[in-house]
C-alpha positions in Angstrom: 41.7 7.0 -11.5 43.8 3.8 -11.5 42.8 0.8 -13.6 42.1 -1.3 -10.5 39.9 1.4 -9.0 38.1 1.9 -12.3 37.4 -1.8 -12.4 36.2 -1.8 -8.8 33.8 1.1 -9.5 32.5 -0.7 -12.6 31.9 -3.9 -10.7 30.0 -2.1 -7.9 27.9 -0.3 -10.5 27.1 -3.5 -12.3 26.2 -5.2 -9.1 23.9 -2.3 -8.1 22.3 -2.4 -11.5 21.8 -6.2 -11.4 20.0 -5.9 -8.0 17.9 -2.9 -9.1 19.5 -0.4 -6.7 20.3 2.0 -9.5 17.3 4.1 -10.7 16.1 3.4 -14.2 13.9 5.6 -16.4 11.5 8.0 -14.7 7.8 8.1 -15.6 4.8 10.1 -14.5 1.3 8.7 -14.3 -1.5 11.2 -13.8 -5.1 10.5 -12.8 -7.5 10.6 -15.8 -10.7 8.6 -16.4 -8.5 6.3 -18.5 -5.9 5.6 -15.8 -8.3 4.6 -13.0 -9.3 1.1 -12.0 -12.4 1.7 -10.0 -12.7 -0.8 -7.2 -10.9 -3.8 -8.6 -7.7 -5.8 -9.1 -7.8 -8.0 -12.2 -5.3 -10.0 -14.2 -7.1 -9.1 -17.5 -6.9 -5.4 -16.9 -4.9 -3.5 -19.6 -1.8 -1.7 -18.4 -1.9 2.1 -18.6 1.9 2.2 -18.3 4.6 -0.4 -18.8 8.0 0.0 -17.1 11.2 -2.0 -16.6 12.7 -3.2 -13.4 14.5 -0.3 -11.7 12.2 2.3 -13.2 10.8 5.1 -11.0 7.2 6.2 -11.4 5.4 9.2 -9.9 1.8 8.2 -9.5 -1.1 10.6 -8.7 -4.1 9.3 -6.8 -7.5 10.8 -5.8 -10.0 10.1 -3.1 -13.6 10.9 -2.3 -16.9 11.7 -4.0 -16.8 15.4 -5.1 -20.5 16.0 -4.4 -20.3 14.6 -0.9 -17.1 16.5 -0.1 -18.7 19.7 -1.1 -21.8 18.9 1.0 -19.5 18.3 4.0 -18.0 21.7 3.6 -14.9 21.3 1.3 -14.5 24.5 -0.8 -15.2 23.6 -4.5 -11.8 25.0 -5.6 -10.0 22.5 -3.2 -11.4 19.4 -5.0 -9.0 18.2 -7.6 -10.3 18.6 -11.2 -9.1 15.1 -11.9 -11.5 13.7 -9.3 -14.4 15.5 -10.8 -13.5 14.1 -14.3 -13.3 10.6 -12.9 -16.8 10.8 -11.5 -18.2 12.5 -14.6 -16.7 10.3 -17.2 -16.4 6.7 -15.9 -19.7 5.0 -16.5 -21.4 2.9 -13.8 -20.8 -0.3 -15.7 -17.0 0.2 -15.4 -17.1 0.7 -11.6 -16.7 -1.9 -8.9 -17.1 -4.4 -7.5 -15.3 -2.3 -4.8 -15.2 1.4 -4.2 -11.5 2.4 -4.2 -10.2 4.7 -6.9 -6.9 3.0 -7.9 -4.4 4.4 -10.4 -3.1 1.9 -12.8 -2.4 -0.8 -13.6 1.4 -0.5 -14.1 3.0 -3.5 -15.8 6.6 -4.4 -15.0 8.3 -6.0 -18.0 9.4 -9.6 -17.4 7.2 -10.2 -14.3 5.8 -13.7 -14.1 3.8 -15.7 -11.6 6.1 -16.8 -8.8 8.3 -13.7 -8.9 8.2 -10.9 -6.3 7.6 -7.2 -7.0 9.7 -5.0 -4.7 8.0 -1.7 -4.4 10.2 1.0 -2.9 8.1 3.9 -1.7 10.5 6.8 -2.2 8.2 9.8 -1.6 4.6 10.6 -0.6 3.0 14.0 -1.1 -0.3 15.3 0.2 -2.1 17.0 -2.7 -5.0 18.7 -1.0 -5.4 20.7 2.3 -8.0 18.4 3.7 -8.8 14.8 4.6 -12.1 13.2 5.5 -13.4 10.5 7.8 -16.8 8.9 7.2 -18.9 6.1 8.5 -22.2 4.6 7.7 -24.6 2.2 9.4 -23.9 -1.4 8.5 -20.2 -0.9 8.0 -17.2 -0.7 10.3 -16.3 -2.7 13.4 -19.5 -1.6 15.2 -21.9 -1.8 12.2 -25.2 -1.6 14.2 -24.3 1.0 16.9 -24.5 4.2 14.9 -27.4 5.4 12.7 -27.2 6.9 9.2 -24.0 8.3 7.7 -21.6 11.0 8.7 -18.6 12.6 7.1 -16.1 14.9 8.9 -13.7 17.1 7.1 -10.2 17.4 8.8 -8.2 20.4 7.7 -4.6 19.6 7.0 -1.7 21.9 7.8 0.8 20.3 5.4 3.6 22.6 6.5 3.3 21.7 10.2 2.2 18.2 9.3 -0.9 18.1 11.5 -4.6 17.7 11.0 -7.1 19.5 13.1 -9.8 17.0 14.2 -11.5 19.4 16.5 -10.6 22.4 18.8 -7.8 21.2 21.0 -7.2 17.9 19.0 -4.4 17.9 16.5 -3.4 14.7 14.7 0.2 14.0 13.4 0.2 13.5 9.6 1.9 10.3 8.5 0.7 9.8 4.9 0.6 6.4 3.3 -1.4 4.5 0.7 -4.0 2.1 2.1 -4.1 0.1 -1.1 -1.0 -1.0 -3.0 -1.3 -4.3 -4.9 -0.9 -6.4 -8.0 -3.3 -8.5 -10.0 -4.6 -11.7 -8.4 -4.3 -15.1 -10.1 -6.2 -15.5 -13.4 -8.8 -17.7 -12.0 -9.8 -15.2 -9.3 -11.3 -12.9 -11.9 -12.0 -9.2 -11.2 -11.8 -9.0 -7.4 -13.2 -6.4 -5.0 -10.6 -3.8 -4.0 -11.7 -3.9 -0.3 -10.4 -7.2 1.1 -6.6 -7.5 1.0 -5.0 -10.8 0.1 -2.0 -12.6 -1.4 -2.0 -9.8 -4.0 -1.6 -7.2 -1.1 -4.2 -4.6 -2.1 -6.1 -2.9 0.7 -3.6 -3.6 3.5 -4.3 -0.4 5.3 -0.9 -0.7 7.0 0.1 2.7 8.5 3.8 1.6 8.6 4.1 1.8 4.9 5.2 5.5 4.7 7.8 7.0 2.5 11.2 5.3 2.9 9.7 1.8 3.3 9.4 -1.1 0.9 6.6 -3.6 0.1 7.3 -7.0 -1.3 4.4 -8.5 -3.2 4.1 -12.0 -4.7 3.4 -11.8 -8.4 0.4 -13.8 -9.8 0.0 -12.5 -13.3 2.2 -11.6 -16.2 3.4 -8.0 -15.8 2.4 -7.9 -12.1 -0.1 -5.1 -12.8 0.5 -2.8 -9.9 -2.3 -0.4 -8.7 -2.3 2.2 -5.9 -4.8 4.4 -4.2 -6.8 4.9 -1.0 -4.6 7.7 0.2 -4.5 8.4 4.0 -3.0 11.3 5.8 -2.9 9.1 8.9 -4.8 6.3 10.6 -5.2 4.4 13.9 -4.5 0.7 13.8 -7.8 -1.1 13.4 -9.4 1.7 11.3 -12.6 0.8 13.3 -15.2 3.1 11.7 -14.0 1.9 8.2 -12.1 5.0 7.0 -8.9 6.7 8.0 -7.9 10.3 7.3 -8.8 9.8 3.6 -7.1 12.2 1.2 -5.5 12.5 -2.3 -1.8 11.6 -2.5 1.0 11.5 -5.0 3.6 8.8 -4.6 7.0 8.1 -6.1 7.7 4.4 -6.4 10.7 2.4 -7.7 9.8 -1.1 -9.0 12.3 -3.9 -8.7 11.6 -7.3 -10.2 12.9 -10.0 -7.9 13.4 -13.4 -9.6 15.5 -14.5 -6.6 12.7 -14.1 -4.0 9.6 -16.2 -3.6 6.8 -15.4 -1.1 3.4 -16.6 -0.4 2.2 -13.5 1.4 3.2 -9.8 1.2 6.0 -8.6 3.4 7.5 -5.2 4.1 10.6 -3.5 5.4 11.1 -0.1 7.1 14.4 1.5 8.1 13.9 -0.1 11.6 11.8 -3.2 11.2 10.9 -6.1 9.0 7.1 -6.6 8.8 5.3 -9.9 8.3 1.7 -9.9 7.3 -1.3 -12.2 8.0 -4.7 -11.8 6.3 -7.9 -13.8 6.9 -11.6 -13.1 7.6 -11.0 -14.6 11.1 -8.7 -12.5 13.3 -7.2 -15.6 15.0 -6.3 -17.2 11.6 -4.8 -13.9 10.4 -2.6 -13.9 13.5 -1.5 -17.5 12.9 -0.5 -16.6 9.4 1.5 -13.6 10.6 3.2 -15.8 13.2 4.0 -18.5 10.6 5.4 -15.8 8.3 7.5 -14.5 11.1 8.9 -17.9 11.8 9.7 -18.5 8.1 11.5 -15.2 8.0 13.6 -15.9 11.1 14.5 -19.4 9.9 15.2 -18.5 6.3 16.8 -15.0 6.6 18.3 -15.2 10.2 19.1 -18.9 10.2 17.4 -19.7 13.5 16.0 -23.1 14.2 12.2 -23.2 14.1 12.1 -23.6 17.9 14.4 -20.6 18.4 12.3 -18.6 16.0 9.1 -19.4 17.9 10.7 -18.3 21.2 12.2 -15.1 19.7 8.8 -14.2 18.2 7.3 -14.5 21.7 9.9 -12.3 23.4 10.7 -9.7 20.8 8.1 -9.5 18.0 5.1 -7.2 18.3 2.0 -8.6 16.6 -0.4 -5.8 15.9 -3.9 -5.5 14.4 -3.6 -3.7 11.1 -7.3 -3.3 10.3 -10.6 -4.9 11.3 -13.0 -3.6 8.7 -12.1 -4.8 5.2 -13.8 -8.2 5.4 -10.4 -9.8 5.5 -8.8 -8.8 8.7 -5.1 -7.9 9.0 -2.4 -8.6 11.6 1.3 -7.6 11.1 4.4 -8.7 13.0 7.0 -6.0 13.7 10.5 -7.5 13.9 13.0 -4.9 15.1 16.3 -4.8 13.3 18.0 -3.5 16.4 18.0 -6.9 18.1 20.3 -8.4 15.6 23.8 -7.4 16.5 25.5 -9.5 13.7 25.4 -8.0 10.3 
Protein backbone atom coordinates (compact mmCIF):
# COMPACT_ATOMS: atom_id res chain seq x y z
CA UNK A 1 0.00 0.00 0.00
CA UNK A 2 1.39 3.43 -0.94
CA UNK A 3 2.09 6.09 1.67
CA UNK A 4 -0.68 8.34 0.35
CA UNK A 5 -3.21 5.51 0.37
CA UNK A 6 -2.17 4.49 3.88
CA UNK A 7 -2.64 8.05 5.03
CA UNK A 8 -6.09 8.21 3.38
CA UNK A 9 -7.19 4.96 5.03
CA UNK A 10 -5.95 6.24 8.40
CA UNK A 11 -7.82 9.53 8.00
CA UNK A 12 -11.03 7.71 7.09
CA UNK A 13 -10.65 5.45 10.10
CA UNK A 14 -10.00 8.39 12.40
CA UNK A 15 -13.04 10.22 11.05
CA UNK A 16 -15.21 7.15 11.53
CA UNK A 17 -13.92 6.73 15.05
CA UNK A 18 -14.53 10.39 15.89
CA UNK A 19 -18.14 10.15 14.70
CA UNK A 20 -18.79 6.89 16.50
CA UNK A 21 -19.28 4.83 13.37
CA UNK A 22 -16.66 2.26 14.33
CA UNK A 23 -17.81 -0.26 16.93
CA UNK A 24 -16.19 -0.06 20.32
CA UNK A 25 -16.12 -2.63 23.09
CA UNK A 26 -18.89 -5.21 23.27
CA UNK A 27 -20.90 -5.92 26.43
CA UNK A 28 -23.74 -8.20 27.49
CA UNK A 29 -26.42 -7.18 29.98
CA UNK A 30 -28.65 -10.01 31.21
CA UNK A 31 -31.87 -9.73 33.18
CA UNK A 32 -31.44 -10.32 36.91
CA UNK A 33 -33.27 -8.82 39.88
CA UNK A 34 -30.31 -6.45 40.18
CA UNK A 35 -30.48 -5.18 36.57
CA UNK A 36 -34.20 -4.34 36.43
CA UNK A 37 -35.64 -0.87 36.95
CA UNK A 38 -39.27 -1.75 37.69
CA UNK A 39 -41.49 0.93 36.24
CA UNK A 40 -39.36 4.07 36.40
CA UNK A 41 -36.82 6.37 34.82
CA UNK A 42 -34.74 8.27 37.40
CA UNK A 43 -31.62 10.42 37.36
CA UNK A 44 -30.57 9.03 40.78
CA UNK A 45 -30.70 5.39 39.66
CA UNK A 46 -27.36 3.59 39.92
CA UNK A 47 -25.98 2.32 36.60
CA UNK A 48 -25.77 -1.45 36.24
CA UNK A 49 -23.31 -1.03 33.35
CA UNK A 50 -21.08 1.82 32.19
CA UNK A 51 -19.90 2.04 28.58
CA UNK A 52 -18.06 4.43 26.29
CA UNK A 53 -19.34 6.13 23.18
CA UNK A 54 -19.20 3.63 20.32
CA UNK A 55 -19.65 0.58 22.53
CA UNK A 56 -22.13 -2.15 21.62
CA UNK A 57 -24.36 -3.74 24.25
CA UNK A 58 -26.54 -6.83 23.95
CA UNK A 59 -29.43 -6.27 26.37
CA UNK A 60 -31.94 -8.91 27.46
CA UNK A 61 -35.47 -7.89 28.46
CA UNK A 62 -38.47 -9.76 29.85
CA UNK A 63 -42.20 -9.09 29.88
CA UNK A 64 -45.29 -10.33 31.68
CA UNK A 65 -46.39 -11.72 35.03
CA UNK A 66 -45.38 -15.41 35.22
CA UNK A 67 -48.45 -16.47 37.20
CA UNK A 68 -50.89 -14.72 34.86
CA UNK A 69 -49.11 -16.08 31.79
CA UNK A 70 -49.48 -19.63 33.09
CA UNK A 71 -53.15 -19.02 33.93
CA UNK A 72 -53.67 -17.82 30.34
CA UNK A 73 -52.19 -21.05 28.98
CA UNK A 74 -48.45 -20.51 28.51
CA UNK A 75 -46.57 -23.76 29.24
CA UNK A 76 -44.43 -23.28 32.37
CA UNK A 77 -41.23 -24.26 30.54
CA UNK A 78 -41.71 -21.38 28.05
CA UNK A 79 -41.58 -18.70 30.75
CA UNK A 80 -38.03 -17.33 31.11
CA UNK A 81 -36.41 -18.23 34.45
CA UNK A 82 -35.15 -14.64 34.64
CA UNK A 83 -38.74 -13.38 34.63
CA UNK A 84 -39.63 -15.69 37.52
CA UNK A 85 -36.58 -14.49 39.45
CA UNK A 86 -37.53 -10.83 38.95
CA UNK A 87 -41.02 -11.40 40.38
CA UNK A 88 -39.72 -13.55 43.21
CA UNK A 89 -36.84 -11.36 44.35
CA UNK A 90 -37.72 -7.70 43.74
CA UNK A 91 -39.71 -6.49 46.77
CA UNK A 92 -42.86 -4.41 46.41
CA UNK A 93 -41.18 -1.29 47.77
CA UNK A 94 -38.75 -1.34 44.83
CA UNK A 95 -41.49 -1.52 42.21
CA UNK A 96 -43.15 1.36 40.42
CA UNK A 97 -44.57 3.89 40.07
CA UNK A 98 -45.08 2.28 36.64
CA UNK A 99 -45.33 -1.34 35.61
CA UNK A 100 -42.72 -1.83 32.87
CA UNK A 101 -39.78 -4.17 33.47
CA UNK A 102 -36.87 -2.10 32.16
CA UNK A 103 -33.32 -3.41 31.91
CA UNK A 104 -30.70 -0.90 33.01
CA UNK A 105 -29.74 1.80 33.48
CA UNK A 106 -26.70 1.86 31.21
CA UNK A 107 -24.46 4.90 31.72
CA UNK A 108 -22.53 6.33 28.78
CA UNK A 109 -19.28 7.96 29.87
CA UNK A 110 -19.08 11.69 29.24
CA UNK A 111 -22.83 12.22 28.73
CA UNK A 112 -24.02 15.54 30.13
CA UNK A 113 -27.33 17.41 30.02
CA UNK A 114 -27.67 19.11 26.65
CA UNK A 115 -26.01 16.27 24.72
CA UNK A 116 -27.85 13.76 22.56
CA UNK A 117 -27.58 9.98 22.89
CA UNK A 118 -27.70 8.27 19.51
CA UNK A 119 -29.02 4.73 19.97
CA UNK A 120 -28.44 2.49 16.96
CA UNK A 121 -30.70 -0.55 17.10
CA UNK A 122 -28.53 -3.16 15.40
CA UNK A 123 -30.52 -6.33 16.10
CA UNK A 124 -33.71 -7.49 17.87
CA UNK A 125 -34.34 -11.15 18.72
CA UNK A 126 -37.56 -12.73 19.96
CA UNK A 127 -36.69 -14.88 22.98
CA UNK A 128 -39.91 -16.81 23.56
CA UNK A 129 -42.46 -18.51 21.25
CA UNK A 130 -45.41 -16.47 22.45
CA UNK A 131 -46.73 -12.97 22.90
CA UNK A 132 -49.73 -11.78 24.85
CA UNK A 133 -52.32 -9.06 24.56
CA UNK A 134 -54.35 -7.96 27.56
CA UNK A 135 -56.84 -5.31 28.56
CA UNK A 136 -58.65 -4.35 31.73
CA UNK A 137 -61.61 -2.18 32.57
CA UNK A 138 -60.62 1.41 33.25
CA UNK A 139 -57.64 1.40 30.90
CA UNK A 140 -57.10 1.73 27.17
CA UNK A 141 -58.77 4.05 24.71
CA UNK A 142 -62.27 2.74 25.51
CA UNK A 143 -61.88 2.40 29.28
CA UNK A 144 -65.55 1.92 30.17
CA UNK A 145 -66.79 -0.27 27.31
CA UNK A 146 -65.38 -3.66 28.36
CA UNK A 147 -65.79 -5.43 31.68
CA UNK A 148 -63.15 -7.16 33.74
CA UNK A 149 -59.77 -8.22 32.39
CA UNK A 150 -58.73 -10.51 29.59
CA UNK A 151 -55.42 -11.90 28.35
CA UNK A 152 -54.91 -13.61 25.00
CA UNK A 153 -51.82 -15.68 24.23
CA UNK A 154 -50.57 -15.34 20.64
CA UNK A 155 -48.27 -18.20 19.53
CA UNK A 156 -45.28 -16.94 17.55
CA UNK A 157 -43.73 -18.78 14.63
CA UNK A 158 -40.35 -17.09 14.79
CA UNK A 159 -39.06 -18.90 11.70
CA UNK A 160 -41.96 -17.77 9.50
CA UNK A 161 -42.19 -14.50 11.47
CA UNK A 162 -45.93 -14.64 12.01
CA UNK A 163 -48.15 -14.75 15.06
CA UNK A 164 -51.42 -16.70 15.11
CA UNK A 165 -54.12 -14.45 16.55
CA UNK A 166 -56.91 -16.90 15.76
CA UNK A 167 -57.78 -19.49 13.14
CA UNK A 168 -57.39 -17.77 9.80
CA UNK A 169 -55.72 -14.65 11.26
CA UNK A 170 -51.92 -14.41 11.03
CA UNK A 171 -50.03 -11.30 12.09
CA UNK A 172 -46.63 -10.32 10.64
CA UNK A 173 -43.96 -10.07 13.33
CA UNK A 174 -42.06 -6.78 13.44
CA UNK A 175 -40.37 -6.77 16.85
CA UNK A 176 -39.49 -3.50 18.55
CA UNK A 177 -39.04 -2.13 22.04
CA UNK A 178 -41.96 -0.05 23.27
CA UNK A 179 -39.77 1.69 25.82
CA UNK A 180 -36.28 3.05 25.21
CA UNK A 181 -35.29 6.09 27.20
CA UNK A 182 -32.90 7.96 29.42
CA UNK A 183 -33.22 9.57 32.83
CA UNK A 184 -35.37 12.71 33.07
CA UNK A 185 -33.99 15.94 34.59
CA UNK A 186 -33.01 15.75 38.26
CA UNK A 187 -35.98 17.79 39.44
CA UNK A 188 -38.45 15.34 37.87
CA UNK A 189 -37.58 12.67 40.43
CA UNK A 190 -38.47 9.02 39.82
CA UNK A 191 -41.03 9.15 37.03
CA UNK A 192 -43.64 6.60 35.97
CA UNK A 193 -42.49 4.49 33.03
CA UNK A 194 -45.86 4.72 31.26
CA UNK A 195 -46.00 8.27 29.84
CA UNK A 196 -43.30 9.08 27.26
CA UNK A 197 -41.65 12.49 27.26
CA UNK A 198 -38.51 14.45 26.50
CA UNK A 199 -36.58 11.48 27.92
CA UNK A 200 -38.24 9.24 25.22
CA UNK A 201 -39.26 6.21 27.31
CA UNK A 202 -42.54 4.50 26.44
CA UNK A 203 -42.81 5.83 22.89
CA UNK A 204 -44.53 2.69 21.58
CA UNK A 205 -43.37 3.57 18.07
CA UNK A 206 -43.56 0.49 15.86
CA UNK A 207 -41.16 2.04 13.32
CA UNK A 208 -38.21 1.56 15.69
CA UNK A 209 -37.25 -1.91 14.48
CA UNK A 210 -33.76 -3.30 13.95
CA UNK A 211 -31.75 -1.10 11.62
CA UNK A 212 -33.21 2.17 12.91
CA UNK A 213 -31.75 4.84 15.17
CA UNK A 214 -33.26 6.80 18.04
CA UNK A 215 -31.86 10.18 19.08
CA UNK A 216 -32.64 11.11 22.70
CA UNK A 217 -31.85 14.40 24.46
CA UNK A 218 -29.70 13.80 27.55
CA UNK A 219 -30.93 15.28 30.85
CA UNK A 220 -28.69 13.68 33.46
CA UNK A 221 -25.02 12.81 33.74
CA UNK A 222 -24.35 9.45 32.12
CA UNK A 223 -27.68 9.54 30.21
CA UNK A 224 -28.82 6.34 32.03
CA UNK A 225 -30.45 4.38 29.21
CA UNK A 226 -33.12 1.78 29.97
CA UNK A 227 -35.04 -0.54 27.65
CA UNK A 228 -37.98 -2.90 27.86
CA UNK A 229 -41.64 -3.39 26.94
CA UNK A 230 -40.83 -5.77 24.11
CA UNK A 231 -43.38 -6.08 21.30
CA UNK A 232 -43.59 -8.66 18.54
CA UNK A 233 -45.80 -6.21 16.65
CA UNK A 234 -48.41 -3.49 17.19
CA UNK A 235 -51.07 -1.44 15.48
CA UNK A 236 -50.68 2.34 15.60
CA UNK A 237 -52.78 3.59 18.49
CA UNK A 238 -52.32 0.46 20.67
CA UNK A 239 -55.95 1.08 21.60
CA UNK A 240 -56.55 -1.64 24.22
CA UNK A 241 -53.30 -0.57 26.05
CA UNK A 242 -51.08 -3.50 25.04
CA UNK A 243 -49.45 -4.72 21.84
CA UNK A 244 -48.12 -8.22 21.15
CA UNK A 245 -46.14 -8.13 24.38
CA UNK A 246 -43.12 -10.43 24.51
CA UNK A 247 -39.55 -10.87 25.75
CA UNK A 248 -36.85 -9.53 23.43
CA UNK A 249 -33.08 -9.22 23.32
CA UNK A 250 -31.65 -6.19 21.56
CA UNK A 251 -28.19 -5.21 20.37
CA UNK A 252 -27.54 -1.48 20.64
CA UNK A 253 -24.66 0.81 19.79
CA UNK A 254 -24.46 4.00 21.84
CA UNK A 255 -23.01 7.14 20.27
CA UNK A 256 -22.55 10.29 22.35
CA UNK A 257 -23.39 13.36 20.25
CA UNK A 258 -21.93 16.59 21.56
CA UNK A 259 -22.61 18.21 18.18
CA UNK A 260 -26.37 17.68 18.26
CA UNK A 261 -28.94 19.38 20.46
CA UNK A 262 -32.61 18.38 20.55
CA UNK A 263 -35.62 19.25 22.66
CA UNK A 264 -37.61 16.13 21.73
CA UNK A 265 -36.59 12.62 20.68
CA UNK A 266 -36.13 12.01 16.97
CA UNK A 267 -35.54 8.86 14.92
CA UNK A 268 -34.20 7.68 11.59
CA UNK A 269 -34.93 4.58 9.52
CA UNK A 270 -33.29 3.55 6.24
CA UNK A 271 -36.16 5.26 4.38
CA UNK A 272 -37.45 8.03 6.68
CA UNK A 273 -36.64 10.62 9.27
CA UNK A 274 -39.15 10.58 12.13
CA UNK A 275 -40.15 13.55 14.23
CA UNK A 276 -42.03 13.04 17.48
CA UNK A 277 -44.69 14.98 19.37
CA UNK A 278 -45.90 14.02 22.87
CA UNK A 279 -48.62 15.60 24.99
CA UNK A 280 -51.69 14.53 26.98
CA UNK A 281 -53.76 16.38 24.37
CA UNK A 282 -53.65 14.80 20.91
CA UNK A 283 -53.90 18.17 19.14
CA UNK A 284 -50.98 19.54 21.13
CA UNK A 285 -48.96 16.40 20.44
CA UNK A 286 -49.60 16.91 16.73
CA UNK A 287 -48.51 20.56 16.94
CA UNK A 288 -45.25 19.49 18.56
CA UNK A 289 -44.64 16.91 15.83
CA UNK A 290 -45.33 19.52 13.14
CA UNK A 291 -43.03 22.06 14.78
CA UNK A 292 -40.31 19.43 15.12
CA UNK A 293 -40.76 18.65 11.42
CA UNK A 294 -40.42 22.30 10.47
CA UNK A 295 -37.29 22.62 12.59
CA UNK A 296 -35.78 19.55 10.93
CA UNK A 297 -36.53 20.79 7.41
CA UNK A 298 -35.19 24.26 8.15
CA UNK A 299 -32.05 23.20 10.02
CA UNK A 300 -31.13 20.02 8.15
CA UNK A 301 -32.57 20.62 4.66
CA UNK A 302 -32.09 24.42 4.60
CA UNK A 303 -35.66 25.26 3.62
CA UNK A 304 -37.31 28.49 4.66
CA UNK A 305 -39.91 28.06 7.36
CA UNK A 306 -42.66 28.81 4.84
CA UNK A 307 -41.29 26.18 2.43
CA UNK A 308 -41.02 23.70 5.28
CA UNK A 309 -44.65 24.25 6.27
CA UNK A 310 -45.79 23.66 2.71
CA UNK A 311 -43.61 20.57 2.25
CA UNK A 312 -44.91 19.16 5.53
CA UNK A 313 -48.43 19.49 4.17
CA UNK A 314 -47.82 17.84 0.82
CA UNK A 315 -45.25 15.17 1.68
CA UNK A 316 -45.08 14.33 5.42
CA UNK A 317 -47.37 11.74 7.01
CA UNK A 318 -48.38 12.60 10.58
CA UNK A 319 -49.50 9.40 12.26
CA UNK A 320 -50.88 8.52 15.68
CA UNK A 321 -48.25 6.55 17.56
CA UNK A 322 -50.28 5.58 20.61
CA UNK A 323 -53.36 6.86 22.45
CA UNK A 324 -53.16 5.02 25.77
CA UNK A 325 -50.06 6.02 27.74
CA UNK A 326 -51.51 9.12 29.38
CA UNK A 327 -49.26 11.22 27.17
CA UNK A 328 -50.36 10.66 23.57
CA UNK A 329 -47.93 10.31 20.69
CA UNK A 330 -47.85 11.57 17.11
CA UNK A 331 -44.96 11.03 14.71
CA UNK A 332 -44.12 12.64 11.39
CA UNK A 333 -42.74 10.39 8.65
CA UNK A 334 -40.42 12.33 6.34
CA UNK A 335 -39.49 10.23 3.32
CA UNK A 336 -35.84 10.41 2.30
CA UNK A 337 -36.78 9.60 -1.31
CA UNK A 338 -38.19 13.07 -1.97
CA UNK A 339 -34.77 14.67 -1.57
CA UNK A 340 -32.89 14.20 -4.82
CA UNK A 341 -29.86 16.25 -3.78
CA UNK A 342 -27.43 14.47 -1.47
